[in-house]
Structure formats: structure tokens, C-alpha cells
C-alpha positions as CSV (number, residue, x, y, z in Angstrom):
1,X,-21.0,85.6,-11.8
2,X,-20.9,83.8,-8.6
3,X,-22.2,80.2,-8.1
4,X,-25.2,81.6,-6.3
5,X,-26.2,83.5,-9.4
6,X,-26.0,80.3,-11.5
7,X,-28.1,78.6,-8.8
8,X,-30.6,81.4,-8.8
9,X,-31.0,81.3,-12.6
10,X,-31.2,77.5,-12.6
11,X,-33.9,77.6,-10.0
12,X,-35.7,80.4,-11.9
13,X,-35.6,78.4,-15.1
14,X,-37.1,75.3,-13.4
15,X,-39.7,77.3,-11.7
16,X,-40.6,79.1,-14.9
17,X,-41.5,75.9,-16.6
18,X,-43.3,74.4,-13.6
19,X,-46.8,74.6,-15.1
20,X,-45.8,74.2,-18.8
21,X,-46.6,70.5,-19.1
22,X,-50.1,71.2,-17.6
23,X,-50.7,74.2,-19.9
24,X,-49.7,72.1,-23.0
25,X,-51.9,69.1,-21.9
26,X,-54.9,71.4,-21.2
27,X,-54.5,73.1,-24.5
28,X,-54.2,69.8,-26.4
29,X,-57.0,67.9,-24.6
30,X,-59.3,70.8,-23.7
31,X,-59.8,68.9,-20.5
32,X,-59.5,71.0,-17.3
33,X,-62.0,69.3,-15.1
34,X,-59.3,68.1,-12.6
35,X,-57.7,71.6,-12.3
36,X,-58.9,73.4,-9.2
37,X,-60.0,77.0,-9.4
38,X,-58.8,77.6,-5.8
39,X,-55.3,76.2,-6.6
40,X,-55.0,78.6,-9.5
41,X,-56.3,81.6,-7.5
42,X,-53.8,80.8,-4.7
43,X,-50.9,80.4,-7.2
44,X,-51.9,83.7,-8.9
45,X,-52.0,85.5,-5.5
46,X,-48.7,84.0,-4.4
47,X,-46.9,84.8,-7.6
48,X,-48.2,88.3,-7.6
49,X,-46.8,88.9,-4.1
50,X,-43.5,87.3,-5.1
51,X,-43.3,89.7,-8.1
52,X,-43.7,92.7,-5.8
53,X,-41.0,91.3,-3.5
54,X,-38.6,90.5,-6.3
55,X,-39.1,93.9,-7.9
56,X,-38.6,95.7,-4.6
57,X,-35.3,93.9,-4.0
58,X,-34.2,93.8,-7.7
59,X,-34.0,90.0,-7.7
60,X,-34.0,89.3,-11.4
61,X,-34.1,85.5,-11.3
62,X,-37.0,85.5,-8.8
63,X,-38.8,88.2,-10.9
64,X,-38.4,86.2,-14.2
65,X,-39.5,82.9,-12.8
66,X,-42.5,84.2,-10.9
67,X,-43.6,86.3,-13.9
68,X,-43.5,83.1,-16.1
69,X,-45.4,81.1,-13.5
70,X,-48.0,83.8,-13.1
71,X,-48.5,83.9,-16.8
72,X,-49.0,80.1,-17.0
73,X,-51.4,80.1,-14.1
74,X,-53.4,82.9,-15.8
75,X,-53.4,80.8,-19.0
76,X,-54.7,77.8,-17.1
77,X,-57.3,79.9,-15.4
78,X,-58.5,81.1,-18.8
79,X,-58.5,77.5,-20.1
80,X,-60.5,76.5,-17.0
81,X,-63.1,79.1,-17.8
82,X,-63.1,78.6,-21.6
83,X,-62.9,74.8,-21.8
84,X,-65.0,74.3,-18.7
85,X,-67.9,76.2,-20.2
86,X,-67.5,74.3,-23.5
87,X,-67.7,70.9,-21.7
88,X,-70.8,71.9,-19.8
89,X,-72.6,72.8,-23.0
90,X,-71.8,69.4,-24.5
């Protein structure tokens, strides 16, 4: 592997865990009030486009990192819906 491959995988790993602290915090606290729906929708749209791009060009590190980030954004969106409704009822 070339140094560029290592850089690509390192960047992919860092990108893949980008939202992980927020997902963990939201799960533990059930508090999602400060998370914007619009930010999540934009991230989901952007990561979806990146997935198409990475797949078309067979860019495995980009594909992996964006798939992970898309998954975490979808989880946060679910938390926003689920926990946001719970907090409104209380």
C-alpha cells in the first residue's frame, strides 16, 4: 500500500467516528433538543451523494467513512424523532 492509501484509511476512520460522541451522548441523556433537524437532513443528503460518488469510482475508504457517517446521522435523526416526542409529552 502507498502512503496515500494509509492517509485515505486514516481519514476514513476519523470521519467514520465523527458523530459517535453525539450519538452516545444522545442515547445516554435522551436529550436531543439542541440537535437541528436541518443539519441532520443536510448531512444525510451529503453522505448519500458521497456514497454514490465513492461507489462509482470504487473509492473504498470514502465509501466506508460516508456509510458510517450516514448511519450515525440516521440514528441521530431517529433519536431526534423518538426522544423529542417523549420530551414534549413530559
